[in-house]
RODO-2510 file (C-alpha; in nm, 4 decimals, decimal comma):
residues 257
     n   res          X          Y          Z
     1     m     0,6025    -2,2273    -2,2170
     2     s     0,6111    -2,5137    -2,4620
     3     q     0,7454    -2,4485    -2,8097
     4     i     0,5761    -2,6030    -3,1114
     5     w     0,7539    -2,7352    -3,4205
     6     k     0,5362    -2,8113    -3,7238
     7     y     0,6313    -3,0427    -4,0085
     8     v     0,4968    -2,9618    -4,3561
     9     r     0,5632    -3,0956    -4,7037
    10     v     0,6864    -2,9305    -5,0231
    11     t     0,5547    -3,0421    -5,3613
    12     p     0,8389    -3,1218    -5,6026
    13     s     0,6756    -2,9419    -5,8956
    14     g     0,6143    -2,5836    -5,7863
    15     g     0,8177    -2,5731    -5,4662
    16     r     0,5147    -2,4372    -5,2791
    17     v     0,4735    -2,5373    -4,9145
    18     r     0,1357    -2,6855    -4,8347
    19     g    -0,0191    -2,5434    -4,5200
    20     v     0,2365    -2,2620    -4,4823
    21     p     0,1709    -1,8999    -4,5865
    22     a     0,4013    -1,7587    -4,8498
    23     r     0,5670    -1,5176    -4,6013
    24     s     0,6323    -1,7788    -4,3305
    25     s     0,9963    -1,8518    -4,2585
    26     t     1,0883    -2,2181    -4,3017
    27     t     1,4087    -2,4145    -4,2512
    28     s     1,4922    -2,7207    -4,4548
    29     i     1,6426    -3,0156    -4,2703
    30     s     1,7759    -3,3509    -4,3884
    31     l     1,6794    -3,6654    -4,2019
    32     p     1,8188    -4,0170    -4,2456
    33     g     1,5767    -4,2373    -4,4357
    34     t     1,2341    -4,1440    -4,5674
    35     p     0,9241    -4,1523    -4,3447
    36     d     0,6473    -4,3790    -4,4659
    37     h     0,3949    -4,0937    -4,4931
    38     l     0,6214    -3,8923    -4,7273
    39     s     0,7041    -3,9673    -5,0893
    40     s     1,0662    -4,0087    -5,1857
    41     q     1,0576    -3,6796    -5,3817
    42     s     0,9217    -3,4675    -5,0932
    43     t     1,1281    -3,2405    -4,8733
    44     l     1,0645    -3,2107    -4,5017
    45     i     1,0307    -2,8558    -4,3736
    46     l     1,0639    -2,7555    -4,0086
    47     r     0,8818    -2,4414    -3,8945
    48     f     0,8866    -2,2814    -3,5498
    49     v     0,5564    -2,1513    -3,4153
    50     m     0,5586    -1,9298    -3,1053
    51     s     0,3195    -2,0074    -2,8205
    52     i     0,0507    -1,7437    -2,7641
    53     m     0,1681    -1,7262    -2,4017
    54     e     0,5040    -1,5916    -2,5207
    55     h     0,3744    -1,3392    -2,7746
    56     n     0,3795    -1,0363    -2,5430
    57     g     0,6567    -1,1633    -2,3155
    58     g     0,6952    -1,0831    -1,9476
    59     s     0,7772    -1,2672    -1,6258
    60     v     0,6559    -1,2647    -1,2648
    61     v     0,8120    -1,4083    -0,9479
    62     a     0,6847    -1,4230    -0,5888
    63     m     0,8816    -1,5179    -0,2762
    64     a     0,7978    -1,5818     0,0871
    65     g     1,0020    -1,4465     0,3771
    66     k     0,9713    -1,4108     0,7541
    67     n     0,6293    -1,2511     0,8107
    68     c     0,6564    -1,0885     0,4686
    69     v     0,6201    -1,1685     0,1001
    70     a     0,7542    -1,0103    -0,2176
    71     i     0,6338    -1,0112    -0,5768
    72     a     0,8134    -0,8664    -0,8779
    73     c     0,7693    -0,8366    -1,2545
    74     d     0,9515    -0,6923    -1,5524
    75     l     0,8193    -0,3953    -1,7511
    76     r     0,8451    -0,5106    -2,1122
    77     l     0,5484    -0,5341    -2,3487
    78     g     0,6349    -0,6861    -2,6833
    79     a     0,4941    -0,8366    -2,9983
    80     g     0,7238    -1,1282    -3,0523
    81     a     1,0799    -0,9955    -3,0638
    82     q     0,9609    -0,6371    -3,1177
    83     t     0,9381    -0,4179    -2,8059
    84     i     0,6188    -0,2107    -2,7917
    85     a     0,6417    -0,0475    -2,4459
    86     t     0,8756    -0,0440    -2,1468
    87     n     0,6300     0,0539    -1,8717
    88     f     0,3798    -0,2338    -1,8785
    89     e     0,3294    -0,3437    -1,5169
    90     k     0,1902    -0,6917    -1,4583
    91     i     0,1275    -0,6692    -1,0817
    92     f    -0,1857    -0,5123    -0,9343
    93     p    -0,3032    -0,4536    -0,5748
    94     v    -0,6046    -0,6511    -0,4556
    95     t    -0,6081    -0,5410    -0,0913
    96     d    -0,3606    -0,3620     0,1362
    97     r    -0,1825    -0,6925     0,2038
    98     m    -0,2290    -0,8798    -0,1249
    99     y    -0,0982    -0,8329    -0,4794
   100     l    -0,1771    -1,0235    -0,7988
   101     g     0,0704    -1,0797    -1,0819
   102     l    -0,0516    -1,1696    -1,4308
   103     a     0,1844    -1,3028    -1,6984
   104     g     0,0715    -1,4002    -2,0460
   105     l    -0,1228    -1,2420    -2,3306
   106     a    -0,1436    -0,8663    -2,2639
   107     s    -0,5101    -0,8335    -2,3639
   108     d    -0,6062    -1,1085    -2,1183
   109     v    -0,3905    -0,9459    -1,8491
   110     v    -0,5959    -0,6266    -1,8782
   111     t    -0,9238    -0,8206    -1,8971
   112     l    -0,8509    -1,0269    -1,5864
   113     r    -0,7276    -0,7238    -1,3954
   114     e    -1,0628    -0,5499    -1,4444
   115     k    -1,2593    -0,8691    -1,3793
   116     f    -1,0838    -0,9408    -1,0507
   117     r    -1,1209    -0,5791    -0,9417
   118     y    -1,4951    -0,6059    -1,0020
   119     l    -1,5235    -0,9365    -0,8125
   120     t    -1,3189    -0,8009    -0,5223
   121     n    -1,5389    -0,4925    -0,4923
   122     m    -1,8548    -0,7040    -0,5072
   123     f    -1,7220    -0,9283    -0,2291
   124     l    -1,6424    -0,6231    -0,0145
   125     i    -1,9934    -0,4819    -0,0669
   126     k    -2,1691    -0,8101     0,0117
   127     e    -1,9517    -0,9331     0,2980
   128     s    -1,8355    -0,5989     0,4473
   129     r    -1,4894    -0,7454     0,5029
   130     p    -1,1731    -0,7612     0,2941
   131     l    -1,0701    -1,0716     0,1035
   132     e    -0,8092    -1,3014     0,2534
   133     p    -0,5466    -1,4445     0,0132
   134     s    -0,6754    -1,8025     0,0482
   135     t    -1,0293    -1,6917    -0,0413
   136     f    -0,9119    -1,4834    -0,3345
   137     a    -0,6981    -1,7711    -0,4643
   138     h    -1,0062    -1,9917    -0,4981
   139     l    -1,1932    -1,7031    -0,6583
   140     v    -0,9169    -1,6779    -0,9191
   141     s    -0,9232    -2,0549    -0,9683
   142     s    -1,3004    -2,0735    -1,0245
   143     t    -1,2936    -1,7695    -1,2564
   144     l    -1,0332    -1,9320    -1,4795
   145     y    -1,1923    -2,2775    -1,4676
   146     e    -1,5303    -2,1550    -1,5851
   147     r    -1,3567    -2,0551    -1,9097
   148     r    -1,1643    -2,3815    -1,9426
   149     f    -1,2882    -2,4575    -2,2981
   150     g    -1,1735    -2,1154    -2,4193
   151     p    -0,9262    -2,0126    -2,1499
   152     y    -0,7640    -1,6823    -2,0699
   153     f    -0,4020    -1,7057    -2,1825
   154     c    -0,2708    -1,5901    -1,8485
   155     e    -0,1033    -1,7521    -1,5472
   156     p    -0,1762    -1,5587    -1,2257
   157     v     0,0597    -1,5439    -0,9279
   158     l    -0,0773    -1,4304    -0,5912
   159     a     0,1291    -1,3018    -0,2980
   160     g    -0,0109    -1,1774     0,0302
   161     l    -0,0286    -1,2070     0,4074
   162     e    -0,2939    -1,4371     0,5508
   163     r    -0,4440    -1,3463     0,8871
   164     t    -0,4283    -1,6316     1,1389
   165     p    -0,6852    -1,6967     1,4174
   166     s    -0,4384    -1,5493     1,6682
   167     g    -0,4348    -1,2183     1,4790
   168     s    -0,0844    -1,2476     1,3348
   169     y     0,0036    -1,2833     0,9668
   170     k     0,1729    -1,5566     0,7697
   171     p     0,3101    -1,5497     0,4118
   172     y     0,0835    -1,6872     0,1412
   173     i     0,1913    -1,7386    -0,2197
   174     v     0,0128    -1,9408    -0,4855
   175     g     0,0081    -1,9711    -0,8631
   176     t    -0,2319    -2,1199    -1,1151
   177     d    -0,2225    -2,2463    -1,4710
   178     l    -0,4547    -2,1428    -1,7552
   179     i    -0,7564    -2,3266    -1,6163
   180     g    -0,7120    -2,2428    -1,2499
   181     c    -0,5233    -2,5391    -1,1018
   182     l    -0,3745    -2,4035    -0,7779
   183     n    -0,0042    -2,4528    -0,7070
   184     f     0,0874    -2,3756    -0,3448
   185     a     0,4454    -2,3089    -0,2389
   186     k     0,6359    -2,2131     0,0751
   187     d     0,9419    -2,0705    -0,0994
   188     f     0,8781    -1,9109    -0,4408
   189     i     0,6614    -1,9258    -0,7522
   190     v     0,7623    -1,8161    -1,1034
   191     t     0,5795    -1,7738    -1,4331
   192     g     0,6351    -1,6124    -1,7715
   193     t     0,8789    -1,6468    -2,0570
   194     a     1,1821    -1,6457    -1,8248
   195     s     1,0364    -1,9030    -1,5844
   196     d     1,3062    -2,1643    -1,6454
   197     k     1,5802    -1,9071    -1,5742
   198     l     1,3913    -1,7795    -1,2698
   199     f     1,3730    -2,1319    -1,1283
   200     g     1,7477    -2,1775    -1,1521
   201     v     1,8450    -1,8447    -0,9946
   202     a     1,5750    -1,8591    -0,7242
   203     e     1,6793    -2,2064    -0,6129
   204     g     2,0328    -2,0791    -0,5662
   205     l     1,9527    -1,7529    -0,3851
   206     w     1,6362    -1,8104    -0,1786
   207     e     1,6690    -1,8937     0,1905
   208     p     1,4039    -1,9499     0,4599
   209     d     1,2964    -1,6709     0,6974
   210     l     1,4383    -1,3768     0,5048
   211     e     1,3802    -1,0313     0,6506
   212     p     1,2057    -0,7725     0,4267
   213     e     1,5274    -0,6041     0,3072
   214     d     1,7005    -0,9369     0,2473
   215     l     1,3924    -1,0643     0,0651
   216     f     1,3923    -0,7549    -0,1556
   217     e     1,7563    -0,8097    -0,2465
   218     t     1,6980    -1,1777    -0,3189
   219     i     1,3934    -1,1330    -0,5418
   220     s     1,5556    -0,8387    -0,7225
   221     q     1,8723    -1,0318    -0,8023
   222     t     1,6654    -1,3334    -0,9083
   223     l     1,4486    -1,1377    -1,1504
   224     m     1,7203    -0,9166    -1,2968
   225     n     1,9606    -1,2042    -1,3611
   226     a     1,6855    -1,4188    -1,5138
   227     v     1,5418    -1,1578    -1,7513
   228     d     1,8925    -1,0688    -1,8731
   229     r     1,8970    -1,4188    -2,0206
   230     d     1,5526    -1,3960    -2,1824
   231     a     1,4854    -1,1925    -2,4963
   232     y     1,1123    -1,1521    -2,4234
   233     s     1,1471    -1,0086    -2,0703
   234     g     1,3351    -0,7178    -1,9190
   235     w     1,3575    -0,3387    -1,9576
   236     g     1,3472    -0,2789    -1,5824
   237     a     1,1341    -0,4226    -1,3042
   238     v     0,8953    -0,3374    -1,0208
   239     v     0,9232    -0,5044    -0,6786
   240     h     0,6589    -0,5009    -0,4027
   241     v     0,7541    -0,6175    -0,0525
   242     i     0,4458    -0,6724     0,1649
   243     t     0,4777    -0,6574     0,5445
   244     p     0,2054    -0,6403     0,8126
   245     d     0,2678    -0,2662     0,8515
   246     k     0,3334    -0,1404     0,4996
   247     v     0,4042    -0,2194     0,1367
   248     i     0,7448    -0,1209    -0,0001
   249     t     0,7474    -0,0607    -0,3755
   250     r     1,0686    -0,0025    -0,5675
   251     t     1,1424     0,0337    -0,9388
   252     l     1,4617    -0,1234    -1,0727
   253     k     1,6574    -0,0205    -1,3774
   254     g     1,7690    -0,3001    -1,6058
   255     r     1,9385    -0,3506    -1,9381
   256     m     1,7690    -0,1494    -2,2112
   257     d     1,8312    -0,3883    -2,4997
***
């Protein structure tokens, strides 16, 4: 997530910062020269503002294997640096062979979970057949895009097994941004506050055609090592490995700090 730095100005008389609440933390910095839009007696103040996507923390990663997929998330729910709960799951079942991970603002995670459950049930009633991952991905995309001018602060990650015309299954993973732009991948997809760490570890550990147990080990090591380096993610994890026959769910213990 992008971090925002705001520049504000201090009046030389009262020392009050214009545009900054009295309780906001500010850091004074010295810069060579004086910008044209500042008077020579003004002081430049640098203030860090957290992105709304990082407020509650959390990370999600999905990986593709050989006729299987895996999706995992951490369990932390926070308010900035304060931890509120350690059992907040961000992955929800859509069908027997498809799971949806939601990382972002916790209130929007809950809202989208209920909305997608409603849309999935309506599709099943109307069509009398379960959703395939490719169909559900476009449903997620259109749902987010219709709110593009006031978006949900959430980045979904979808992992499932797509049925082929021959009757077999192939891995299917996809992610979207806030307004539903689909991002397809054949290896892995990451999102959340630890996404940059997840990218680095996943690129080093992931290999093509991993068996279910090897895929579980790879995604577990990727997530646990990444969230250990991120203050807004962690406190354990949940991993789902989806195969044509079953779904294997395991809970991992992580650092409790």
